[in-house]
PAGUVO-106868 format. One record per residue: x, y, z of N, C-alpha, C in turn; residue in one letter. Coordinates in steps of 0.2 Angstrom, whole numbers, plus 2048, in hexadecimal, padded with zeros to 3 digits. Layout:
BEGIN
XYZXYZXYZA;...
END
This chain:
BEGIN
DBDCE336EDB6CE536DDB5CE6366M;DB0CE3363DAFCE435CDAACEA35AC;DAACEC354DA6CF1352D9FCF0353Q;D9DCEA352D95CE8352D93CE935AS;D98CE835ED96CE8366D95CF0367Q;D99CF4365D99CFB366D93CFE363L;D91CFB35DD8BCFE359D85CFD35DA;D85CF9362D7FCF8366D7DCFF36AV;D83D0336BD82D0936FD82D0F36AQ;D82D0D364D82D1335FD88D1735FG;D8ED14360D94D17361D99D1535CM;D9DD19359DA2D17354DA7D12357P;DAAD0E353DAFD09356DB5D0D358A;DB9D0B35DDBFD0F360DC5D0E35BP;DCAD1235DDD1D1035ADD3D0A35DR;DD8D0735ADDBD0135DDDDD02364P;DDCCFD369DDDCFD370DE5CFD371I;DE8D02375DEFD02376DF0D0037ER;DF6CFF380DF8CFE386DF5D0338BA;DF4D01391DF2D06396DEBD0A394A;DE7D06392DE1D0938FDDBD0B395T;DD8D10394DD3D13399DCCD12395R;DC8D10399DC1D0F397DBCD1339CI;DB8D17399DB4D1B39EDADD1839DA;DA9D173A2DA3D143A2D9ED193A6I;D99D1C3A4D95D203A7D8ED1D3A8G;D89D223A8D82D1F3A9D7FD1E3A2W;D7AD1A3A1D77D1939BD73D1239BG;D6ED12397D6AD0C396D6DD07392A;D72D03395D76CFE391D76CF8395V;D73CF2392D73CEC395D7ACE9396P;D7ACE339AD80CE039AD82CDC394C;D7DCDB390D7FCD8389D84CDC386A;D84CE2386D89CE7384D90CE6388V;D8FCE738ED94CE7393D98CE1393L;D95CDB391D99CD5391D9FCD538DR;D9FCDA388DA5CDA383DABCDD387A;DAACE038DDAFCE4390DB4CE0394I;DB2CDB398DB7CD739CDBCCD4399P;DBCCD2392DC2CCF38FDC7CD438EP;DC6CDA38EDCBCDF38EDCFCDF394I;DCCCDE39ADCFCDE3A0DD4CD83A0A;DD2CD239DDD6CCC39DDDCCCE399D;DDCCD3395DE2CD4391DE7CD9394R;DE6CDA39BDEBCDE39FDE8CE53A0G;DE2CE639EDE0CED39FDDBCED3A6F;DDBCF23AADD7CF33AFDD1CF63ADE;DCBCF33B0DC5CF63AEDC0CF73B4L;DBCCFC3B4DB8CFD3BADB2D013B8G;DADCFF3BCDA6D033BBDA4D053C2I;DA2D0C3C3DA0D0E3C9D98D103C8R;D94D0E3CDD8ED113CDD8DD153D3S;D89D1B3D3D88D1F3D8D82D1D3DCG;D7ED173DAD78D153DDD78D0E3DDS;D75D0B3E2D74D043E2D6FD013DCA;D6BD063DAD66D043D4D6AD033CER;D70D063CDD74D053C7D7AD003C8Y;D7BCFD3CED80CF83CED84CF83D4G;D84CFE3D9D88CFE3DFD90CFE3DDS;D94CFB3E1D9BCFC3E1D9FCF93DBT;DA5CFB3DADA9CF93D5DAACF13D5L;DACCEF3DCDADCE73DCDA7CE33DBG;DA1CE63DDD9BCE23DCD99CE23D4T;D9ACE83D1D99CE83CAD9DCE43C6T;DA4CE43C8DA9CE03C4DA7CD83C5M;DA5CD63CBDA3CCF3CCD9DCCE3C8A;D98CD23C7D92CD13C3D94CD03BCA;D99CD43B9D9BCD43B3D9FCCD3B1L;DA3CCB3B6DA6CC53B6DA2CBF3B5S;D9CCBF3B9D97CBA3B9D94CBA3B2R;D92CC03B0D8FCC13A9D94CBD3A4E;D9ACBF3A4D9FCBC39FDA0CB53A0R;DA0CB23A6DA1CAB3A7D9ACA73A6D;D95CAA3A6D8ECA73A5D8CCA43ACG;D8FCA73B1D8DCA43B8D88CA83BBS;D85CAD3B8D80CB13BBD7ACAC3BDR;D77CAD3C3D72CA83C5D6CCA93C0S;D68CA43BFD62CA43BBD5DCA93BEA;D5ACAD3BAD55CB23BCD58CB83BFG;D5FCB93C0D61CBF3C3D61CC53BDA;D60CCB3C0D5FCD03BBD65CD23B8K;D65CD53B2D6BCD73AFD6DCDE3B2S;D73CDF3B2D75CE63B4D75CEB3AFW;D72CF13B1D71CF63ACD75CFC3AFY;D77D003AAD7AD073ACD77D0C3A8F;D77D123ABD73D173A7D78D1C3A4Q;D79D2139ED7CD20398D83D1E398P;D85D19394D8CD17394D90D1B38FV;D96D1D391D9BD2038DDA1D1C38DV;DA3D1A387DA9D16386DADD19381I;DB3D19382DB8D1C37DDB7D2337CL;DB5D27380DB4D2E37FDB0D2F379L;DABD2B377DA7D2B371DA3D32372A;DA1D34378D9CD39378D9FD3E37DN;DA3D4337BDA6D48380DA1D4B385R;D9BD4D382D96D50386D94D4C38DE;D94D4538CD92D41391D98D3F395N;D9ED42393DA4D40397DA4D4239EF;DA1D473A0DA0D4A3A7D9CD453ABV;D97D413A7D93D3D3ABD96D363ACT;D9BD353A9D9FD2E3AADA0D2D3B2A;D9ED273B4D9ED263BBDA6D263BEA;DAAD243BADB1D243BCDB6D223B6Q;DBCD253B6DC1D233B1DC4D1D3B4W;DC5D183B0DC9D123B3DD0D123AFI;DD5D0E3B1DDCD0E3AEDDBD0E3A6R;DDFD123A3DDDD1339DDE1D16397S;DDED16391DDFD1B38CDDDD18385D;DD7D18384DD5D1637DDD5D1C379M;DD9D2137BDDAD27377DE1D27375H;DE3D2836FDEAD2836DDEED2F36DT;DEAD3436FDEDD3B370DF0D3C377D;DF6D3B378DF9D3B37EDF8D42381D;DF8D4737DDF8D4E37FDF1D50383S;DECD4C382DE6D4D386DE5D4938CR;DEAD4538EDEAD41394DE9D4539AR;DECD4B39BDECD4E3A2DE5D513A3D;DE1D5239DDDAD5539EDD5D503A0R;DD6D4A3A1DD1D453A2DD0D453AAR;DCAD433ACDC8D423B3DCDD3D3B6P;DCED3E3BCDD3D3A3C0DD0D393C7R;DD3D343CBDD1D333D2DD3D3A3D6A;DCFD3C3DADD0D413DFDD1D483DBN;DCDD483D5DCED4F3D1DCBD553D5V;DCFD5A3D5DCDD603D8DCCD663D3Q;DC7D6A3D5DC5D703D1DC5D763D5H;DC8D7C3D3DC7D823D7DCDD833DBG;DCCD853E1DD1D873E6DD7D833E7A;DD6D7C3E8DDBD783E9DDED743E3M;DDCD763DDDDED723D7DE6D733D7E;DE9D6E3D4DF1D6E3D4DF4D6D3DBY;DF0D6A3DFDF3D683E6DF2D603E6T;DF6D5D3EBDF4D563EDDF0D563F3T;DEAD533F3DE6D533F9DE9D4F3FFP;DE8D51405DEBD4D40ADE7D4640CP;DE2D45408DDED3F409DDAD3D403T;DD7D38403DD3D353FDDCDD393FCD;DCDD3E3F7DC7D433F7DC1D3F3F4L;DC2D3A3F0DBCD363EDDB9D323F3D;DBDD303F7DBAD2C3FDDB6D31401A;DB8D37402DB5D3C406DAED3E403V;DAFD3F3FCDA9D413F8DA3D3B3F8R;DA5D353F7DA0D303F7D9ED2E3FEL;DA2D2F404D9FD2F40AD9AD3440CY;D9BD3A40AD96D4040BD90D3E407R;D90D3C401D8AD3B3FDD86D35400L;D8AD30403D87D2A406D83D2C40CG;D86D31410D83D34416D7CD37414R;D7CD3B40FD75D3E40DD70D3840BI;D72D33407D6ED2E405D6BD2A40BR;D70D29410D6ED26416D68D29419E;D68D3041AD63D3441DD5DD34419Q;D5DD34412D58D3440ED54D2D40EL;D57D2840FD54D2140FD51D21416K;D53D2441BD50D23422D49D27422R;D49D2C41ED42D3041DD3ED2E417R;D40D29414D3CD2740ED3BD2D409D;D40D30408D40D36403D43D333FCY;D40D353F7D42D333F0D49D363EEV;D4AD3C3F1D51D3F3F0D51D463F4G;D56D4A3F2D56D513F5D59D553F0I;D56D5B3F0D58D613EBD5BD663F0L;D62D673EED66D6B3F2D68D723EEL;D67D783F1D69D7E3EED6ED813F2F;D6ED803F9D74D833FDD7BD813FAD;D7FD863F9D85D843F6D8AD7F3FBP;D89D80401D8CD7C406D89D75405I;D83D74404D80D6D403D82D6A3FDA;D82D6E3F7D84D6B3F1D8BD693F1T;D8FD6D3F4D96D6B3F5D97D643F9R;D93D643FED93D5E402D91D583FEY;D8CD583FAD8AD533F7D8ED513F1A;D91D563EDD95D543E7D9CD563E7T;D9ED5B3EBDA4D5F3EBDA5D633E5D;DA0D643E2DA0D693DCD9FD703DES;DA3D753DCDA2D7C3DDDA1D803D7T;D9ED853D8D9DD8A3D2D9BD913D5N;D9FD963D6D9DD9C3D9D99D9B3DFM;D9BD983E4D97D963EAD94D9C3EDQ;D97DA23EFD95DA73F2D8FDAB3EEV;D91DAB3E7D8CDAE3E3D85DAA3E3W;D86DA43E3D81D9F3E2D7CD9F3E9C;D7FDA23EED7ADA33F4D75DA83F3T;D76DAD3EED71DB23EDD6CDB03E8H;D6DDAB3E4D68DA93DFD67DA23DFY;D61DA03DDD60D993DCD62D973D5E;D68D963D4D6BD953CDD6FD8F3CCT;D6FD8B3D1D73D853D1D71D803D6R;D70D7A3D4D6DD753D9D6FD6E3D8C;D6ED6A3DDD70D633DCD6AD5E3DEV;D68D5A3DAD63D553DCD66D4E3DDL;D66D4C3E3D68D463E5D63D413E6V;D62D3C3E1D5DD373E2D5FD323E7M;D5AD2F3EBD5CD2A3F0D5ED243EDT;D5BD223E8D5DD1C3E4D5DD1D3DDD;D62D213DBD63D233D4D69D283D3G;D69D2C3CED6FD303CDD6FD373D1P;D75D3A3D1D76D413D3D76D453CDV;D72D4A3CDD71D4E3C7D73D553C9V;D79D583C6D7BD5F3C8D77D643C2L;D73D683C5D70D6D3C0D74D743C1F;D79D753BDD7ED7A3BED7CD813BBD;D7FD863BED7ED8D3BBD82D8D3B4Y;D7FD8E3AFD81D8E3A8D85D883A7A;D88D873A1D8BD8139FD93D813A1K;D94D7E3A6D9BD7E3A9D9DD763ABH;D9CD713A6D9DD6A3A9DA4D693ABP;DA9D6D3A9DB0D6C3ABDB1D6D3B3F;DACD703B6DACD713BDDAAD6B3C1L;DA7D663BDDA5D603C1DA8D5A3BEA;DADD5B3B9DB0D553B6DB4D513BBE;DB3D4B3BADB7D463BEDB5D453C5G;DAFD483C7DADD473CEDA8D413CFL;DAAD3C3D3DA6D363D3D9FD373D6P;D9DD3D3D8D97D3E3DCD91D403D7T;D93D423D1D8FD453CCD8ED403C6I;D87D3E3C5D86D393C0D83D3D3BAD;D80D433BAD7DD463B5D7ED4E3B5E;D80D513B0D81D583B0D7CD5B3ACY;D79D603AED74D643ABD75D6C3ACR;D72D703A8D71D773A9D6BD783ACV;D6AD7C3B2D64D7E3B5D60D833B2M;D59D823B1D55D873AFD53D8B3B5D;D57D913B5D56D963BBD50D9A3BAV;D4DD9C3C0D47DA03C0D48DA63C5F;D4DDA83C7D4EDAD3CCD4DDB43C8Y;D4BDB93CBD49DBF3C7D4EDC23C3Y;D54DC23C6D5ADC53C2D5BDC23BBF;D5ADBC3BBD5BDB83B4D54DB83B0A;D4FDB73B4D48DB63B0D44DBC3B0A;D45DC13B4D40DC73B4D39DC53B4G;D35DC73B0D2DDC63B1D2CDBF3AFP;D30DBB3ACD2FDB43AAD31DAF3B0K;D32DB23B6D34DAD3BCD2FDA73BDS;D29DA93BDD24DA43BED24D9F3B9E;D24DA13B3D24D9C3ADD2BD983ADQ;D30D9B3AED36D973AED37D923B4W;D34D943BAD33D903BFD30D893BEA;D2BD8A3B9D27D843B7D2CD7F3B3T;D31D823AFD36D7E3ACD3AD7B3B0R;D3CD7E3B6D40D7B3BBD3DD753BEF;D36D763C0D33D713C3D32D6B3BEG;D32D6C3B8D32D663B3D38D633B3E;D3ED663B3D44D633B4D45D5E3B9Q;D43D613BFD44D5D3C5D3FD573C5I;D39D583C3D34D523C3D36D4D3BED;D39D4F3B9D3BD4A3B4D40D453B7E;D45D473BBD4AD433BED46D3F3C3V;D42D423C7D3FD3E3CDD3AD393CAV;D37D3B3C5D32D363C2D36D303BFS;D3BD313BCD3FD2C3B9D42D273BDR;D44D2A3C3D48D263C8D45D243CEH;D3FD273D0D3DD273D7D37D223D7G;D34D203D2D2ED1C3D2D28D203D4G;D25D1D3D9D1FD203DCD20D253E2S;D26D253E4D28D293EAD28D303E7N;D25D353EAD24D3C3E9D27D403EER;D2AD3D3F3D2CD413F9D33D443F8R;D34D4A3F7D3AD4D3F5D3CD523FAL;D42D523FDD45D57402D48D5C3FEA;D47D62400D4AD683FDD4DD6C403V;D54D6F402D57D72408D55D7A408D;D54D7D402D51D84402D4FD863FBR;D4AD893FAD47D8B3F4D42D903F4L;D41D943F0D3CD9A3F0D35D973EFS;D30D9A3F0D29D983EFD28D963E8H;D2BD9A3E3D2AD983DCD2CD913DAL;D32D8F3DDD35D893DCD31D833DFG;D2FD853E5D2BD803E9D24D7F3E6V;D21D843E4D1BD833E0D1BD7F3DAD;D21D803D6D22D7D3D0D23D753D1A;D26D733D7D27D6C3D8D21D693DBL;D1DD6D3DFD17D6A3E1D11D693DCR;D12D6D3D6D0DD6D3D1D0ED663CDS;D14D623CED15D5C3CCD13D563D1H;D10D583D6D0ED533DBD14D513E0G;D19D553E0D1ED533E5D1DD563ECL;D1ED523F1D1DD543F8D24D573FAE;D24D5D3FDD2BD603FED2CD5F406I;D32D5D408D34D5D40FD3AD60410F;D3CD61416D42D65418D48D62417D;D4CD65412D52D61411D58D63415G;D57D69419D5DD6B41ED5ED65423Q;D58D62425D59D5D42AD5DD57428E;D5CD56421D60D5041ED68D5241EV;D69D5841BD70D5A41AD74D5C421T;D70D5F426D74D6042CD76D5A430E;D71D55430D73D4F434D78D4B430I;D77D4B429D7CD47426D83D4A427A;D84D51427D8AD54427D8DD5442ER;D8AD52433D8CD5243AD91D4D43CS;D91D47438D96D4243AD9BD42434I;DA2D43436DA7D44432DABD3D430K;DADD3C42ADB1D36429DB8D3842BS;DBDD3342BDC4D3442DDC7D39428A;DC5D38421DC8D3D41CDC5D4441DG;DBFD4541FDBDD4C421DC0D4F426E;DC2D4B42BDC6D4E431DCDD5042EV;DD0D4D42ADD6D4F427DD5D55423I;DD0D5641FDCFD5C41CDCDD62420L;DCAD61426DC8D6642ADCFD6842EM;DD3D6442FDDAD66432DDED6A42DK;DDDD69427DE0D6D422DDDD74422A;DD7D75423DD4D7B423DD6D7F429A;DD6D7B42FDD8D7E435DE0D80435I;DE4D7D431DEBD7F431DEBD8542DD;DE7D86427DE7D8C424DE5D92428A;DE0D9142CDDDD96430DE2D98435C;DE5D93439DEAD9543EDF0D9943BQ;DF2D97435DF7D9B432DF5DA2431E;DEFDA342FDECDAA42EDECDAE435G;DEADAA43ADE9DAD441DF0DAF443M;DF5DAB442DFCDAD443DFEDB3440A;DFCDB4439DFEDBA435DFBDC0439A;DF5DBF43BDF1DC543EDF5DC7445M;DF6DC2449DF9DC344FE00DC744EQ;E04DC5449E0ADC8448E0ADCF446N;E04DD0442E03DD7440E00DDC445A;DFDDD944ADF9DDD44FDFEDE3452L;DFCDE9451E00DEF454DFBDF5454R;DFDDF9458DF8DFF458DF8E03452P;DF2E0544FDF2E09449DEFE04444G;DF0DFE444DEDDFA43FDE5DF943FI;DE2DFA43ADDADFA43BDD8DF343BT;DD2DF243EDCFDEB43EDCEDE8438E;DCCDEC433DCCDE942CDD2DE7429N;DD8DEA42ADDEDE9428DE1DE242BE;DDFDE2432DE1DDC435DDDDD6433L;DD7DD7432DD3DD1430DD4DCF429W;DD7DD3425DD8DD141EDDEDCC41DS;DE2DCC422DE8DC7422DE5DC0423L;DE0DBF426DDDDB8427DDADB6420L;DD7DBB41DDD4DB9416DDADB8411Q;DDFDBC411DE4DBB40DDE8DB440DQ;DE9DB2413DECDAC414DE8DA6412V;DE1DA7414DDCDA2412DDCDA140BN;DDBDA6407DDBDA6400DE2DA33FDI;DE7DA5400DEEDA23FDDEFD9B3FEA;DECD98404DECD91405DE7D8D402R;DE3D903FEDDDD8C3FADD7D8D3FEG;DD6D91403DCFD92406DCAD95402G;DC4D96404DBFD99400DBCDA0402E;DBADA0408DB8DA740ADB7DA7412W;DB5DAD415DB4DAE41CDADDB041DI;DA9DAC421DA2DAD421DA0DB3425E;DA4DB6429DA2DBC42DDA7DC142DT;DA6DC7431DABDCC432DACDCD439R;DADDC843DDADDC8444DB4DC9447L;DB7DCF446DBDDD144ADBCDD944CL;DBDDD9453DBCDE0456DC1DE145BT;DC1DE845DDC6DEA461DC4DEF466S;DC7DEF46CDC5DF4471DBEDF3473G;DBADF9474DB4DF9476DAFDF6471H;DB1DF446BDADDF1466DACDE9468R;DB0DE746CDB0DE046EDAADDE473T;DA7DE3475DA1DE247AD9CDE7478N;D96DE5476D94DDE476D97DDB46FP;D97DD446FD99DD1469D95DD1463W;D97DD045DD94DD0457D94DD7453F;D98DDC456D9ADE2452D9EDDF44CH;D9EDE2446DA2DE0440DA8DE443FE;DADDE043CDB4DE343BDB3DEA437C;DB7DEF439DB6DF6437DBDDF9436S;DBCE00434DC3E03433DC6E06439M;DC3E0443FDC6E07445DCDE05446R;DD1E0A448DD8E08449DD9E05450A;DDDE00450DDEDFC457DE3E0045BI;DE1E01461DE6E05466DEAE0146AE;DEFE0346DDF3E00472DEFDFE478E;DEFDF847ADEBDF6480DE4DF347EG;DE2DF3478DDBDF1476DDBDE9476D;DD5DE7479DD4DE0478DD2DDF470M;DD4DDA46DDD2DD8466DD0DD1466V;DC9DD0464DC6DCA463DC4DC845CC;DC4DC245ADC1DC0454DBFDB9454F;DBBDB744FDB8DB144EDB9DAF446D;DBDDAA445DBFDA943EDBADA8439T;DB5DA343BDB0DA1436DB2DA142FD;DB8D9D42EDBBD9D428DBAD96424L;DB8D9741EDB7D91419DBED90415I;DC1D8B417DC8D8A415DC9D85410G;DCFD8340FDD0D7E40ADCBD7840AP;DCAD75404DC5D70403DBED72406Y;DBDD78407DB6D7A408DB4D79410G;DB9D77414DB7D7641BDB8D7C41FY;DB4D7D425DB4D82429DB9D8242FC;DBCD87430DC1D88436DBDD8D43AA;DBAD8C440DB7D90444DBAD9144BD;DBFD9644CDC3D97451DC3D9E454I;DC3D9F45ADC3DA645DDC8DA7462S;DCBDAC461DD1DAE466DD0DB6468R;DD4DB746DDD4DBE46FDDBDC0471A;DDDDC646FDE4DC8471DE3DCF473W;DE9DD2477DE9DD9479DEFDDC474V;DEDDE2472DF2DE546EDF7DE8472C;DFDDE6472E02DE8477E04DE347CG;E08DE5481E0ADE0486E08DE148DD;E03DE648EE01DE8495DF9DE7496K;DF7DE0496DF0DDF497DEEDE249EP;DE8DE449EDE5DE64A5DE3DE04A9T;DE1DE14AFDDFDDC4B3DD8DDA4B1D;DD4DDF4AFDCDDDD4ACDCDDD94A6E;DD2DDB4A2DD3DD749CDD5DCF49DQ;DD9DCF4A2DDBDC84A5DD5DC44A8K;DD1DC84ABDCBDC54AFDC6DC24A9R;DC5DC64A4DC0DC449FDC3DBE49BL;DC9DBF49ADCCDB9496DCCDB349AY;DCEDB34A0DCEDAD4A4DC7DAA4A4T;DC2DAE4A5DBBDAB4A5DBADA749FH;DBBDAA499DBADA7493DBEDA1492A;DC4DA1494DC8D9B493DC6D95497Y;DC4D9749EDC1D924A2DBAD8F49FE;DB6D9349CDB0D90499DB2D8B494Q;DB6D8D48FDB8D89489DBBD8248CV;DBFD83491DC2D7D493DBDD78497Q;DB9D7B49BDB4D7749EDB0D73499H;DADD77495DA8D74490DABD6F48BD;DB2D7048ADB5D6B486DB6D6448AI;DB8D65490DB9D5F494DB3D5B496D;DADD5E495DA7D5A497DA4D56491L;DA7D5848BDA4D55485DA6D4D484L;DA1D49483DA3D42482D9DD3F47EK;D9FD3A47AD9AD37476D95D3347AP;D8FD34478D89D3147BD85D3647FG;D88D3C481D85D41485D7FD44480M;D7AD45484D74D49480D76D50480T;D73D5447BD74D5B47BD72D5E482F;D6CD5C485D6AD5E48BD6FD5D491K;D72D57491D77D56496D7DD5B495E;D7FD5C48FD84D6148ED82D68490V;D7DD6A48FD7AD71491D7AD71498S;D77D6C49CD76D6C4A3D7DD6C4A7D;D82D694A3D89D684A7D8DD6E4A5A;D8BD734A1D90D7849ED92D7D4A4S;D97D804A2D9AD854A7D95D8A4A9W;D94D8B4AFD8FD904B2D91D974B0P;D8ED9B4ACD90DA24ABD8EDA74B0I;D93DAA4B3D92DAF4B8D8DDB44B6P;D89DB64BBD83DBB4B9D85DC14B5A;D8BDC44B7D8CDCA4B3D8DDC94ACE;D8FDC34AAD90DC24A2D8ADBE49FF;D85DBD4A3D7FDB94A0D7BDBD49AN;D7ADC349BD77DC7496D7ADC748FA;D81DC748FD85DC7489D87DC0487N;D85DBB48AD87DB4488D86DB3481R;D8ADAE47ED8ADAC477D84DA8476Y;D82DA846FD7BDA546DD7BD9E46EG;D81D9A46ED81D93470D88D91473C;D88D8C476D8ED8A47AD92D85475M;D8FD81471D92D7C46DD8ED7C466V;D92D7B461D8ED7A45AD93D76456H;D90D73451D93D6F44CD97D73447G;D9CD70444DA0D7343FDA2D6E439V;DA1D70433DA3D6C42DDA5D70428G;DA1D70422DA2D7541DDA0D7C41FL;D9DD7C424D9BD83427D98D8142FA;D96D86432D93D85439D8DD81437D;D8CD7C43CD86D7743AD83D74440E;D7ED7043FD7BD6C445D80D68448W;D7FD6744FD7AD6A453D7CD71456P;D78D74459D79D7A45DD76D79464S;D7BD79469D79D77470D79D7E474I;D74D7F477D73D8647BD74D85482V;D74D8B486D75D8B48DD6FD89490Y;D70D86497D6AD8449AD64D8949BP;D66D9049CD61D9549CD5DD96496Q;D60D94490D5DD9448AD59D8E487D;D5AD8948BD58D82488D50D82487W;D4CD8448BD45D8448AD42D88484D;D46D8D483D44D9147DD47D8F476G;D4DD8D477D51D8C470D55D85470Y;D54D81475D58D7B475D54D75472G;D58D7046FD55D6A46DD5AD6446EY;D58D5E46FD5CD59471D5FD5546BD;D64D5146DD68D4D468D6DD4946CG;D72D46469D77D4246CD7ED44469V;D83D4546DD8AD4646BD8CD3F468I;D8FD3F462D91D3945FD99D3A45DE;D9CD3445DDA3D3445ADA3D37453P;DA9D3A452DAAD3D44BDA6D4344AN;DA2D4644FDA0D4D44EDA6D5244FM;DA6D5744BDABD5D44DDA6D6344FI;DA9D65455DA5D6A459DA9D7045AL;DA6D7645ADA9D7C45DDA6D7E464S;DABD7F469DA9D8146FDAAD88470V;DA5D8C472DA4D93472DA5D96479E;DA7D9C479DA7DA147FDA7DA847DS;DA3DAC480DA3DB347FDA2DB6486Y;DA7DBA489DA7DBC490DA7DC448FI;DA2DC7491DA2DCF491D9CDD1496G;D9EDD549AD98DD849FD94DDC49BS;D8DDDC49DD89DE149AD8BDE849BE;D8BDEC496D8EDF3497D95DF3499N;D99DEE498DA0DED49ADA4DF1494G;DAADF2495DAFDF5490DB1DF148BK;DB3DEB48CDB5DE6487DB3DDF489E;DB4DDA484DB2DD3485DB7DCF482G;DB6DC8483DBBDC3480DB7DBE47DV;DB9DBC477DB6DB7473DBBDB1472K;DBADAB474DBEDA5473DBADA0470L;DBDD9B46CDBAD96469DBFD90467E;DBDD8A468DC2D85467DBED7F463E;DC2D7C45EDBFD7745ADC1D7045DM;DBCD6B45DDBED64460DBBD5F45CI;DBED5945CDBBD53459DB9D4E45EL;DB3D4C45EDB0D47463DB3D40461I;DB6D3D465DB9D36464DB5D31467T;DB7D2B467DB4D2546ADB4D26472E;DB9D2A474DBAD2A47CDBAD3147FN;DBAD3647ADBAD3D47DDBAD42477G;DBFD46477DC0D4B472DC8D4C470V;DC9D4E46ADCFD50467DCFD57465E;DD3D5B468DD3D62466DD6D6345FR;DD2D6645BDD5D68454DD8D6E453L;DD5D74456DD8D7A456DDED7A45BS;DE4D7D459DEAD7C45EDEDD8345FT;DEAD8845CDEDD8F45DDEDD91464Y;DF3D93467DF4D9446EDF0D99471P;DEED98477DEAD9D47BDF0DA247EF;DEDDA7481DF2DAD483DF3DAB48BE;DF8DA848CDFADA6493DFADAC498E;DFDDB2495DFEDB8499DF8DBB49BH;DF2DB9497DECDBC499DE8DB849EL;DEBDB24A0DE7DAE4A5DEADB04ACL;DE5DB14B0DE6DB34B7DE9DAD4BBR;
END
């Protein structure tokens, strides 16, 4: 590549090319006239690639390389449009745009070998699972999830979606930054254009947290407007935020002004509407997108379940009279964090009389000999995936007949409802065929019988027949949904209750059980 060719981009000429050279190409307004200079490098034994996150910019690596090959050979059909990519970064000429590079290809136009480990690479990980080898192709999972969102956007003719929920921003990009803290404030968001780039508006300037991710085309710092940061200037700063979003939508969306938003305060919504944007429900988009898992997602969810079940074993081994509920519960958190997990969403571990009714939270109560102990993990584990499993144990080795009766009913309910699930069933059919709850347990029944699981609890939620008219909605069970099957059995005004829950994968022919922690056979009558 000659200096005059690079000068078209306003970039300095590179050092001489060495063996195993890496070329990074990101987004930019550069025509193929410039890119034609690149294929000859590949002819000299170097691998070259360009990735586009959007069909507007070129689609897949293979398609792009074929287009460049036709450009080089002069075989491009007459009248065909030139391929354009939006900012182009070559030879690390612009470190600031380094994060926006679509992908690093085999390489090294850099002569400083000491810097090589700091470059983006395939399946890069940031945060909890960094320095580990993932069990599946993370980039394939990331691009599948982003594709699922765009599929839903296209079905609804939305120009894009603005995501604030940290679960949704992770699903779209796999980029994280203080996720729990960001649930409190509108301080970080992702704009996914249906036919255009994915822009991460981050909290402060931390581009290293997004470096190397194939799902992010542009990195910016968000103009925040929540009161903690903006004080009495909140409304004024919300205007700046609206201008940020409108600039991207206008540049890449044409005349389409239909924007989905998952959640946003009235100040932000007003700022967007002031630019003529129509706002639609983004949760519908993300919930339905998340409901169907790829094979790689299933592998990652199994990793989260493994970490969760290791924590459950630590709890069961430590269960003894005198240990407090909090102390026992802390073991699950400890194992989860040690295994690269993220957090636990609830505090649902109780003992003795606190197991009925359900939803008391974990406390300083000391567990006593003979107590029923129940818990619901609600654990966000490795790779950000949820393990939602419930079990019940008795402290000691002398369960009562009543404890056995309650446990047996809960076990029967879970097994019955798992066995009935098949792809193609409607939610209403599942509800109607569910285990009939005995009258004495009806008042304390759980809020749903089946719900989806992914990066958290998610759509769908299937309720009992007696709740259908007030709270039910229909849909279809599909292959590759992951579901949790629930049971809570406790008499109204009863002494104790039992909580059980199992995770399953819907297959083409039935179900695969994902949670494998053993049930208590000695509690089954």
